[in-house]
C-alpha positions in Angstrom: -57.0 111.4 83.5 -53.3 112.0 82.9 -54.0 115.0 80.7 -56.2 116.5 83.4 -53.4 116.0 86.0 -50.9 117.6 83.6 -53.2 120.5 83.0 -53.7 121.1 86.8 -50.0 120.9 87.4 -49.3 123.4 84.6 -52.0 125.7 85.9 -50.6 125.6 89.5 -47.1 126.1 88.2 -48.1 129.1 86.1 -50.2 130.6 88.9 -47.4 130.3 91.5 -44.9 131.6 88.9 -47.1 134.7 88.3 -47.2 135.3 92.1 -43.4 135.2 92.3 -43.0 137.4 89.2 -45.6 139.9 90.5 -44.1 140.2 94.0 -40.4 140.1 92.9 -40.5 142.2 89.8 -43.8 143.8 88.8 -44.7 145.4 92.1 -41.3 147.1 92.6 -41.3 148.1 88.9 -44.7 149.6 89.1 -43.8 151.4 92.3 -40.7 152.8 90.7 -42.6 154.0 87.6 -45.2 155.7 89.7 -42.6 157.5 91.8 -40.7 158.6 88.7 -43.8 159.9 87.1 -45.0 161.8 90.2 -41.5 163.2 91.0 -40.8 164.2 87.4 -41.7 168.0 87.9 -39.3 168.3 90.8 -36.7 166.2 89.0 -36.9 168.5 86.0 -36.7 171.7 88.1 -34.0 170.8 90.6 -32.2 168.0 88.9 -30.4 165.3 90.9 -27.4 167.0 92.3 -29.1 170.2 93.4 -31.9 168.3 95.1 -29.7 165.8 96.9 -27.2 168.5 98.0 -29.7 171.3 98.6 -29.9 172.4 102.3 -33.0 174.5 102.0 -36.6 173.2 102.3 -38.9 176.2 101.9 -42.4 175.4 100.6 -43.3 179.2 100.5 -40.4 180.0 98.2 -40.8 176.6 96.4 -37.1 175.7 97.1 -36.6 172.1 98.1 -33.4 170.3 99.0 -33.2 166.8 100.3 -29.9 166.9 102.2 -31.3 167.6 105.7 -33.8 164.8 105.5 -31.3 162.5 103.9 -28.6 163.2 106.5 -31.2 162.7 109.3 -32.3 159.4 107.9 -28.7 158.1 107.6 -27.7 159.4 111.0 -30.6 157.9 112.9 -30.3 154.6 111.0 -26.6 154.4 111.7 -26.8 155.1 115.4 -29.7 152.7 115.8 -27.8 149.9 114.0 -24.7 150.5 116.1 -26.7 150.2 119.3 -28.8 147.2 118.1 -26.0 145.0 116.6 -24.1 144.0 119.8 -27.3 143.6 121.8 -28.8 141.4 119.1 -25.7 139.2 118.7 -25.6 138.9 122.5 -29.2 137.9 122.7 -28.7 135.4 119.9 -25.6 133.9 121.5 -27.5 133.5 124.8 -30.6 131.8 123.3 -28.7 129.6 120.9 -25.7 128.5 123.1 -26.1 129.4 126.7 -29.8 129.2 127.6 -31.3 126.0 129.1 -33.3 124.0 126.5 -36.5 124.4 128.4 -36.2 128.2 128.5 -35.2 128.7 124.9 -38.8 128.9 123.5 -39.7 131.3 126.4 -36.8 133.7 125.6 -37.3 133.4 121.9 -41.0 134.2 122.1 -40.4 137.1 124.5 -37.9 138.8 122.1 -40.0 138.1 119.0 -43.1 139.6 120.7 -41.3 143.0 120.7 -41.5 142.9 116.9 -45.3 142.6 117.1 -45.8 145.9 118.9 -47.1 148.6 116.5 -44.6 151.3 115.8 -46.9 154.1 117.0 -46.8 152.5 120.4 -43.0 152.7 120.4 -43.3 156.3 119.4 -45.7 157.3 122.2 -43.7 155.3 124.7 -40.5 157.0 123.5 -42.1 160.5 123.7 -43.7 160.2 127.1 -41.3 157.8 128.9 -37.9 157.8 127.2 -37.6 161.4 126.1 -38.1 162.8 129.6 -35.5 160.4 131.0 -33.1 161.3 128.3 -33.6 165.0 128.8 -33.4 164.9 132.6 -30.7 162.3 133.2 -28.9 160.7 130.2 -28.2 163.7 128.0 -27.0 166.0 130.9 -24.7 163.2 132.0 -23.3 162.8 128.5 -22.7 166.5 128.3 -20.8 166.5 131.6 -18.7 163.5 130.7 -18.2 163.0 126.9 -19.1 166.7 126.3 -15.8 167.7 127.9 -13.8 165.7 125.5 -12.2 167.8 122.7 -13.8 167.3 119.3 -16.0 164.5 120.6 -17.8 167.0 122.8 -19.1 168.8 119.7 -21.5 165.9 119.2 -23.2 166.6 122.6 -23.8 170.3 122.3 -27.2 171.8 122.6 -30.2 171.8 124.9 -31.1 168.4 126.2 -34.7 168.3 125.3 -35.0 164.5 124.6 -36.5 165.1 121.2 -33.4 164.6 119.0 -31.5 162.1 117.0 -30.1 160.3 120.1 -33.5 159.5 121.6 -35.0 158.6 118.2 -32.1 156.3 117.4 -32.4 154.6 120.8 -36.1 153.8 120.4 -35.5 152.7 116.8 -32.8 150.3 117.9 -35.2 148.7 120.3 -37.6 148.2 117.4 -35.1 146.5 115.1 -33.5 144.3 117.8 -36.2 141.5 117.5 -35.7 141.1 113.8 -31.9 141.2 113.9 -31.6 138.8 116.9 -34.1 136.4 115.4 -32.1 136.1 112.1 -28.8 135.9 113.9 -30.1 133.2 116.3 -31.3 131.1 113.3 -27.9 131.5 111.7 -26.2 130.3 114.9 -28.5 127.3 115.2 -27.5 126.3 111.6 -23.9 125.7 112.7 -23.3 121.9 112.3 -23.1 120.3 115.7 -20.1 118.2 114.5 -18.0 121.4 114.2 -18.8 122.4 117.7 -18.2 118.9 119.1 -14.8 118.9 117.3 -13.9 122.1 119.1 -14.9 120.7 122.5 -13.0 117.6 121.7 -9.8 119.7 121.2 -10.3 121.2 124.7 -12.0 124.5 123.6 -14.2 126.3 126.1 -17.7 127.4 125.4 -16.7 130.9 124.6 -13.8 129.7 122.3 -16.3 127.6 120.4 -18.7 130.5 120.0 -15.9 132.9 119.0 -13.9 130.7 116.7 -16.6 128.4 115.2 -20.1 129.6 115.6 -19.7 133.3 114.9 -17.5 132.7 111.7 -19.9 130.1 110.4 -22.9 132.4 111.1 -21.3 135.6 109.8 -23.4 135.7 106.6 -26.5 135.5 108.8 -25.2 138.2 111.0 -24.6 140.5 108.0 -28.0 139.6 106.6 -29.8 140.3 109.8 -28.0 143.6 110.1 -28.8 144.7 106.6 -32.5 143.7 106.7 -32.8 145.5 110.0 -31.2 148.6 108.5 -33.7 148.4 105.7 -36.5 148.4 108.2 -35.0 151.3 110.1 -34.7 153.3 106.9 -38.4 153.1 106.3 -39.7 153.5 109.8 -42.1 156.4 110.2 -44.4 156.7 113.2 -41.9 156.0 116.0 -39.4 158.4 114.6 -42.0 161.1 113.9 -42.6 161.5 117.6 -39.0 162.0 118.5 -37.1 163.9 115.8 -38.8 167.3 116.0 -39.3 167.5 112.2 -36.8 170.3 111.7 -35.2 170.6 108.2 -31.6 171.1 109.3 -28.4 169.0 109.1 -27.8 167.8 112.6 -24.3 168.7 113.9 -25.0 167.3 117.3 -26.8 164.2 118.7 -29.0 166.6 120.8 -30.3 168.7 117.9 -33.8 168.1 116.4 -33.9 166.9 112.8 -36.1 165.2 110.3 -36.0 162.1 108.1 -37.3 161.3 104.7 -40.3 159.3 106.1 -41.1 161.9 108.7 -41.1 164.7 106.1 -43.4 162.7 103.8 -45.8 161.7 106.6 -46.0 165.2 108.2 -46.1 167.3 105.1 -48.0 165.2 102.5 -51.4 166.7 103.4 -49.9 170.2 103.5 -48.5 170.1 100.0 -50.7 172.7 98.3 -48.7 173.1 95.1 -47.6 170.7 92.4 -43.9 171.2 92.9 -44.3 170.7 96.7 -46.1 167.4 96.2 -43.7 166.4 93.5 -40.7 167.1 95.8 -42.2 164.8 98.5 -42.6 162.1 95.8 -38.9 162.8 95.0 -38.0 162.0 98.6 -40.0 158.8 98.4 -38.1 157.9 95.2 -34.8 158.4 97.0 -35.9 156.3 99.9 -37.1 153.5 97.5 -33.7 153.5 95.7 -31.8 153.5 99.0 -33.8 150.6 100.4 -33.8 148.5 97.2 -30.1 149.2 96.6 -29.2 148.2 100.2 -31.0 144.9 99.9 -29.4 144.2 96.5 -26.0 145.0 97.9 -26.5 142.7 100.8 -27.7 139.9 98.7 -25.2 139.9 95.8 -22.1 141.4 97.4 -22.0 140.9 101.1 -23.9 137.7 102.0 -22.8 135.5 99.1 -19.2 136.6 99.3 -19.0 136.1 103.1 -20.8 132.8 102.8 -18.2 131.5 100.3 -15.4 132.9 102.4 -16.4 131.7 105.9 -19.0 129.0 105.3 -17.0 126.9 102.9 -13.4 127.9 103.3 -12.4 128.9 106.8 -14.7 126.5 108.6 
């Protein structure tokens, strides 16, 4: 009987271990190998530097450069993160610290439901609702105000069509707010009540406790939520595809159409009629894979752990 239990325990342990090994190591490794194999013709022809810094994407001439798609991906992700971060932290502070206890589940569920909406719905909503509003009201207003500021005004030049990096970033920020705010809220709720009670005992106000105790203690969670949301934004496809215009150019203004890596792959994969064209799209996918994986590794081993040791155990 004992041997049977030991055998079952060993079987369960090995099975669960294989699941963890497959998800954590084998699947990413297999994906990397497949992408390397498929992108090898483009890698051999263009190299690394010429492909990353190339500005021309011409399937007819079979000249491919990833810089426009790479720049568009980074720009849209950066603007979306800048918009989403303060909103997400504000939502988390309200739900964790200011909301009445009876209403906390209501607000939490309402925010998390935004994350359950399919991305294509966000894209259609952005194209038919947000884009006209941006083109008719928001972008002309920005041109009349910020557009008159020297140097800064260069970022708001162009025709306000609503299909540009600004609109795509705004819709993308709404998509990542539920994920970021949920992680930040959980980090806030992990703050030991004893620390907050000590702050109140010293005469601190609610805002002083949040600013000087809760936020520093939850800083690793804030960073983690931001990085994970950025990783989701990097790989978003359908919502961005409706709003960027899919133009292979380096955007010099927030009102210019552009493309991203995911949009280029989604829109052109079925049109790739030559081996080098298809291989270049796989090359873009490889770059996106390396960016996403590297970002998560950076967050885990450099940012979150270091900030956790600094704020979680030293300053608080």
